[in-house]
N, C-alpha and C positions, 0 to 999 in steps of 0.2 A: 717719490718712495722708491726708496734703494731698491734694487736689485738682489739679492740672494746669491751668495757666492757659494753655497754648498746647494746642492741637487739632493732631490730626495731620492735620489738611486743611490745617493751615498750613503745616505742614514740607513734606506733600506738593506745596505749589503753590511753595516755595520751592525744592525738588528741577528741577519741571521750569520754572522762571526761569532756575536755572542751567543745566542740560542743553540747553534748547534756545534759549539765547542771549540773551534777550530777554524783556520782559513780551505783546510782542504775538503772539513765537513760542510762550510758553509758554499764553495765553488759547488760542491757535487749536488748539492741543493738546488742551486742556482743555475745549473748547468754553464758554469763558467770556468774557466781557467784556475786554478791559482794565481797564477801569476797575477791574474786581472784583479782578482777580490784585494789581493796585498796592494795593488797599485789604487785600487779605490779607497781603502781604507788609509792608506799613507799620505795621497793625498787632501782627504777630508783632514786630516790631524796637521798635517802644513799650513794648509788654508786657518785653521783655528788659531794654529800658532803653539798649540801644546798638545799633547798626548792623550788620547783616549782610550789605549787600551793599555795593558802591559803581559808579555810573556810568561807564563809560570808552569817550568814542563813543557808539555806539547800544549797547553789550554791557553786561550785570550780570557783575561781575565782584564774585567773595565776597573779606571783610577775613579775617585770619587769624583770628580768632575765629568767622568764620561757617563756615570751610573746617572746623575742629573740629567744630560743632555740625551744620554739614549729615550728616559722616560717619556721627555718632552717630545721627541721624533717619533714613538709609536702613535702618540696622539694626533700627531702631525699628518702622517702616513693614513689614520684612521680618516680623519678628515677627508682628506685628498681623493680616497678611494669613495667614502661618501659623495662626494661631490660629484664626481667622475658616474656615481650609481643615478644620482638625481638628475643630473644631465641627458642620461642614458633613459629614466624614466618618464624624463618630460618629452623625449624627441619619438620615444616610440608610442606613449601612450598605455601600452599594457604589456604588463610581465613577461618574458619570453618563458620564465624558470617561477615556479611558487616554490618556496621551502618551507613547508609544515612539519611543525612538531606537536604531537599530539601526547596526553597523558593518560596512559592505558585506562588509567578508569574514567574517561571519556566514555559515554556510552557509544557503542560501536554501532549500534542502529542508526542512532540521528548522523553520525560521520557519515555512514555509507549511502543516508538518502541524500545528505548535502552534497557529495562529491559526486553521486548521480547526476543529480541535479546541473552540477554546475559545467562536468563537461560539455554537453554539446553549446554553454554560451561561452567557452573558456578563450574563445579564438586562438586556440591551437596553446597556452601556456601549458606548459608539462610541472606536474606536481612529483614534489620528491618529498615522502610521506616518510619522516623517523617519529618513532615511538621513546617515550621517554616514561620516568616513574619518579613520582615525588619530585625533587628540587631537578632531575634531569631536565626540566625545560627552563630554570633559570641559570642552571650552567649554558646549555646552547647559546641562551642569547649572553652571555658571559664571553664566552668563547666564538662565537660567531655573528652573523649576521640572520637569523632565518625571519622570513617574512612573514610569519605568523606561528604562535605558541598558544597551544590551547591548555593550561594550568590550572589551580587554584593557588599557586603561590606569583605575585604580580610584582616582579622588584621595583624599587624604586627609582623615578626617573622615567616607565613607560608609561604610555596607554594603554588603555583596556577595557575592552566591552562585555557585558556580562553574557554568556552562551547559556549556561543551566545547572541547575542543581544537583549535584550526585547523592545519591545514596545508597551506602554502603550495609551490607547486613552481613550478620554472623550465620554461617553455615555450617553445614557438616552433613556426609552420606545418610540417607533415610538409617540405613542400619548402623550406624556409630552408636556408641553405646551414653554419648548426651544423651541422647532422643528419650533414651531411656529413663533419665530423671523426674523424679514425680514432683519435685519444686522445681519452681526456676533457678536456676545454676547462679552460682557467684563466681569472684574472680579467683579464690582458692581452690575450688573445686576446676575449674577451668583451668588453671595452670598446670594442671596434673594431666593434661593430656595435649598432643602435638599438636602444634601451630604451625599453621603453613605462612612464611610471611613473604610478601614481595621486594625483593631488593631494591634498593635506591639506585638511579641510575646513574647519577651525578657520580663522578668520581674522584671529585675535592672534598667536596662537601657533602657526604650522605648522611641519611638521618633514618631511624629505628621508628618510625610513627607508628603507633598501631599494633605495638608488640607488647605484649604481656610482662615481659623482663623474664623470663623462665630460659631455664637450659631445653626444655624442650621445644625446639622449634628445628624448621626445616627454611629455609630462604632458596627461593627462585626466582628467575628474571623475569617472569611476564606473568601477566593476570593469566591468560590462557592454560599457562604450566601448572599455575595454582588451583586453578578449574579443575583439568581435570588429574591432581594428584587427590582434592578434594571429595570429588565424585566417586574415586575409586575405593573410598572408606579409610583412605592415610589422612587423619588429624582434621582441622579446621579451620577456615579460615572467615576473615569481612573481606567480601566482593562485592563490585560493584550490581548491583540489582539488574539494573539494564542489560548485562549479558547473563544473567541466569535465567530469564524467562521460561527457556527451552528445560531444564534441568530441576525449574519447579517444578512446573506442570507435568512432567512427567514421573513425578517425585524419586529422581535421582538424587536430588538436596532436599532436605530441609530447612526451614529459619531455626535458628537457638531458641529457647525459652530461657535469658538470661535477665537476672533480677534487673540489671540497665546496662545501658551500653550496647545492645543486640543492634539498633541504629543508627549509623554515626552520617551526616550530613554536610555540605560543602558545597561553596559554589565553585563552577570553572568559570575562566575570564577566557578571552580573546586577547592574547598581549599583541600588541603591531611593534615587530621587532625593529622597523624601520622610521617610525617616528610619521614624519611630514611626508617622507619619501611613500609610503605607503600607496602600493599602484591600487590600481581600478578590480582588478584578478582578485586581488587578496580580499579587498573589501565587498566585492563580491561576494565571495565566499563565505564572508564571515556573515555578511545579510543573511545567506542559505542556509547558514547553520542556525541562525536566533530564528529562521521560520520553524526550522525542524524542531527546535527544542521550544518553542511558541513563547521567545522572553522579546522581551519590549526593551529596545537598544536604550544604554542609561552607560555613560561612561564615568569609570572608578579608574584611580592608583591606589588604592589599599591592598597591601598584601591580606592575605586570609590563609586559614589554618590548613595542611596539609592533613593527609589521611593515615 
């Protein structure tokens, strides 16, 4: 087998030059001198025998050949990183760190119970917990490599285990005018009141699932913010029932009597971000989550509707 003439580091430097918009910016991001970055790219082009970049003003722009090779090099770098990560997992046996991305609609009590049970068994694994809303979990998988994502959206190509069925219910403060309606509320009546909507945390492909489509809405970034606003008497919202136990029992909130749609159910899945490289700590956490949510293990790769 012929040995490659171009190194992974050369492709990596080229990626930084393109992504950062120039040699100076790439040098700063890579903590290298600008001359070193320029030499690396020049050497790469010399070895290939044709230019990959052209300079327009102060920006470096790819040639057509450069665009093709850059796309392939991104896959090459990712495969190399994945290979090293797999080697580390096989060598260490237990992940030193577990990146967990959780949709905010996931039942908080069950999540906390599972994490509490996980800690004494974790063998020192550090958990990095990040919250997402709607397609935010899918974006986290696309942009990075989280160990585990708890979401209702399962992207193609990922393995997923069922965790829990989430129930969202339409609620408003007990004092809200909607509770004074004698008959079940239709959409036309509901649309005349302020709706509190939770913003999709994805930065590139956000959606407005669950929004009635009127101008009367406030958008917030978290379930907790929506809960506090609705409890104060401002507007109504569909919120996860598991997080409303205290507010409902204390009668700060009441479920709205709608003609239809007062309840919305969907499944949450545990999505394995690293596939076959999933480590024992991640698998343990999934088992604990399933136990807390009383779910029988079953694997799926089918995307589900969002809330």
